[in-house]
N, C-alpha and C positions, 0 to 999 in steps of 0.2 A: 452511581454507575459511571464508568469511564467510557467515553464515546470517542472512538478512534476512526479516522478517515485516512486511507491510503490514496495517494494521488500520483498519476503519471499522465503522459500526453494523451493517449487514446483510451485508457482503461480497458485494454484487452490483453496486456502481457504482464508488466511488472506489478502494477497496483492490485489487480485481482490475484496474482500469485501471492503477494504479501497478505492480502485479505484472507485467502484460504489457509495459508500456512499459519498465520497468527490465530485465526479462529480455531484451528485444530490444536495449537499449543494451549490456548486458553481453555478449551474444552477438556483436554487431557489433564490439565492442572487443576480442574474443578472450579474454575473461575467463570464459567459461562454466564452466571447471573450477575457478574460484576462488570461485564463489558458489552458494549454494542459496537460492532465493527462493520465497516463498509468501505467502498472504494469509489473513486470518481476520476473523470478526465478533465484536462484543462482545454481540450480542443474537441470540436464536433466531428472529427474524422470518422469515428467508428461508433457513434451513438447507436444504441440498440443492439449492437453485436455482442455475441457471447465471447468467452475467452478464446483467444487465438489458438487454433488447433495444436501447434507445437508446445505452447505453454500448458494447455490441457494435458497433453501426453506426458510432459515432464512431471506435473503434479501427480498424475495417476501412477507413474512409475515409481514415485517416492512414497506412495501410500497415502497421499493427501486426499481427504474426502472432498469431492466437488460440491459446491453449492450452486443454486440457480443464480446465474449472473447475466446481466445485460449492462453494457457500458452506459454510464450516465455522466452528465456534465456537472462539474463543480459550480456552485452558485455562491453569491455573497452571503446568503442566509446560512450556508454550511458553516461559516465562521462562528455564528452564534450557536449552532446546533452541536458542534463537536468540541471536545476538550483538546484533542491532538489532531493536527492536520499534517500528515507525514508524506513528504515528497520523495520521489525516487531519484531525482537529480536536481542540480542547481537551476536548470532552465524551468523545471516544474515549480521551484520556489518562486522564481520571478513571476511566473504566470499566476500562481496562487495569490501572491501579494497584489497583483493587478486586479484580479477578479474580486478579491475580498476587501480591497481598499486598504491594505496594510496588514500589520500584525501587532496591534497594540498590547495584546495579552500574551505574546510569546508562545503561541500555539503551533507555529509552523517550523519544521526542521526536516532535514534529510534523514532518511532511515539509517544510513550508515554513519551519521554523525555521532551516534550514541554507542558506536562500537570501537574496538581498538584500532580500526583502520578506516577513518572517515574518508568518504569518497562518494561518487555517484553509484547507484546500483547499476550494474552492467546492463546495457540495453540490447536485448536479443533481436530487436526489430532489424538492427543493422548488421549484427554479427552472426545471428543464427545460433549463438551459444547459450542455450537455455540452461545448461549445467552451471555456468558462471553466474547467471542471474539467480538461479535457485540457491546457490551457495551464498550469495550476497543477501538475498531475502531471508534465508534461514538464520544467518549470523545477526542480521538486523532485528529480526523478530524475536530472537532469543534475548538479545540485549534489551529490547523494548519491554518484553514481559518481565524481565528482572527489574527493570526500572519502575514499571507501573504496579508491580505486585508488592513493593516495599511499603 
């Protein structure tokens, strides 16, 4: 089983969007028994909160099935428990490496780094542009599924 953890600052916008989108892609492809997917935060700002309402609305408008979600904090043990720890931006990578004590197994990377346009996933917290975030997440998750299903 491939264990995938999506990570962002607060675990209420980008990482749960990626979690939900990727879960739906995996389920639709018939790979649900081959993956365990989750998401986490690098900061305690929103622990216990559900998906930020505009992110929730964007997922629903795109037909993405919502899962029960509460923001949780990344721990050093997550490095042992997951095969892939996927950051939404460069700052998340820095924080993941700090929390996990490095990346000796090469598990940590930005979601968009495996696409044709490597970059940070657009952060809707500052822009309010959940369409751009959804577009980045969908592109990244599509590339991720292609990479991991080979």
